[in-house]
N, C-alpha and C positions, 0 to 999 in steps of 0.2 A: 408962204402960207397965205391963202386967200381967205381972210376972215369974213369978208362980205358974203362969200359963197357959204361958209359955215353957218353964218347967221341966217341966211336964206333957207338952208337945207335942214336946219334943226327940227322944224315942225314935221317934215317928212320922216325923219329918222325917229321921232317920238312916236308917230303912228306905227312905224315898223316895230319899234320896241314894244308897243302894246300887243301887236300880233304875236311877237315872240313870247311874251309873257302868257298869252292865252294858250299858245301851243304847249309851252312848258307846263303850265298848270294842268291842262287837260291830260297831257302825256303822263305826268307824275301821278295824278289821281287814278287814272286807268291802270297804270303799272302797279300801283299799290294794291288796288282791288284784285288784279290778276295774281299778284304775288301772295296776297293773303290766302286766297282760295287755293292756289297751287300748293302753297306750303302746308296747309291743313290737310290736303289730299295726300301729300307725301308723308306727313307726320302720322296720319292714321293708316297709311298704306291701303287706301281704298281700292278694292279689286277693280281691275280694268282701268279705272281712272288713273291709278298710280302710274301705269305704264304709258298712258296717254300724256300725262303731265311730264313725265321723264323724257319722252320723245320730243315734246314741245320745247322743253328747256334746251335740249341738245341742239335742235334745229335752229331755234331763235338765236342762240349764242354763237352760231357758226355761219350766219347769213348777214351780210352787210345791211344796215338799215335802209340805205338807198335802194337796194335791190327789192326789198319788201315794199317800199313806197311805190316803186314803179309797178310792182305786181298789183297793188291795190288801185292805183290810179289809172294805169293803162291796161293791165291784164284782165281785171274783172269786167271791164267794159265789153269784152268779147263775149261774155255770158250774160250781158244785160244788167250788170250791177254797176252803178255809177256813183262815186262819191265826189263831193266838192273837195277842192284842194285842202282846205283847212281841216275838214273832217278826216280826210285820208291821212293827213300828217299826224293828227292826234291819235288815230287808231294805230298807225305804224309805230309811233314812238311808245305808245302805251303797251302794245302787244309785245314788241321787241324788248322794251325795258322791263316788262313783267317777268321775263325769264330770269333776269338778274335779281329782281326783287324776290322772286320765289326762292332762289338759292340763298339769298341773304336771310330771309325769315327762317328757312329750313336750318341753316347753320346756327342761328340763334336758338331755335327750339332744341336742337341737338346739344347745345352747350349747357342747357339747364341740368343741374345735378339729378341723376336718376333717383336718388334717395327721396327727393322731394315728390316725385310721382308716387312712390310707394307710400309716403306719409299721407299724401292727399287721398289716396285710395283707401287707406286704413281709416280715414275720417269719414268715409262714405261718399266722397265726391265722385261723380261720374266723369267719363272722358271729356265731355264738352266743358264741364265745370272746371276740371283740372286745367284744360287749355285756357279757359277764360281768366281764371283767378290766380293760377299758379305759374303756368308755363309762359303764357304770352307776355304778361307784364315784365318778367325778367328777360325774356328773349328780346323784347322791343328795346329795352335799355342797352342790351349788348350790341344790337345791330344798327342803332341810330347812325353811327359813323358810316357804315356801309350804305345805308339808305340815302344819306346825304350825298355820298359819292355817286350813287346811281342817279340821283336827281341832278347832280352836277353834269353827269354824262348826257342825260336826256336834254338838258338845256343846251349843251354844246352841239348835240345832234340836230337841233332846230336849224342850224346853218345850212343843212342840205335840203330843207323843205321847200326852198325856192324852186327846186327842180320839178315840183308838182304844182307850180303856179301859185305859191303862197307868198305874199309880199312881206316876208320877215326881213330881219336886218341885213343878212348877206345878199338877199335878192335885191333889195333897194340899193345897197352899196354897188353891186355890179351894174345895175341900171343907171345909177348916177355917173359912174365912171365912163360907161359907154356913151352917155349923152354929152357930158361936160369935160371929160378927161381930167377931172380933179382927183387923181388917184390918192395923193398924199392926204388931202383934206378929208376925203370920204372915208379912208381907212382910219384916220385919226378919230373921227366921230364914231365909227364902228367900234374901235378899241375901247373908247370911253363907255359906250353903251354896254358892251360885254363885261367890262370891269364892274359896272354898277350891278349887273345881274349875278355874275359869278363870284365876286369877292365875298359877299355875305355868306354864300353857301360854303366856300372854302374855310372861312373863319369859324363858321358854326361847326363844321366837321372837325376841325382842329380842336375846338373847345371841348366837344364831346369826347374825343379821344383822350385828351388830358384828364378829363373828369373820370373816365373809366380806368385809366392808368393809375391815378391817385387812389381811387377806390380799391383797386386790387392790392396796391402796396399797403394801404392802411388796414386791410382786413387781416 
């Protein structure tokens, strides 16, 4: 183990870590926005849009993220649309992750007891009020573990963003190995960086699952 190389390379990996965090944050925020809008359309079965969202979910869940990134980065250039690598990566992660977020929110809304809808309607609440004050708060509590799992997946997918010239962790690791042949050292730093990012999400998901399980048993 070449500790002098590790000490010399840590600042470079820290910069790559920052890029990975930016990609992850942007991808998660965009996927949550897409998921919320998509789940509301499915929830209210909005004409025309319902089938559009359904088709989007099915397509996005059956196309590899890397293929979609290539489409955004290389394919759209042919029609005059050009994205920077980082923008392309956030769009790709957010749009593809949004399909899973949509299904997660939809499942949470479907899990809310139908009697609560009827009770809210009997009190004079409109559809949007029911969604905001009755359905969504309960659905969100139910789907938090799934949302964290989706966020976990988006973070792991950032490892392929180097293929569209984004200097994230995996990109820097491959570059360092190619220049200095310090495979063991580079992958050791990479492993520590991903543990720092992924472990809190895994622990948070497990915590929420236990809380929901205990709440069900205590009820």
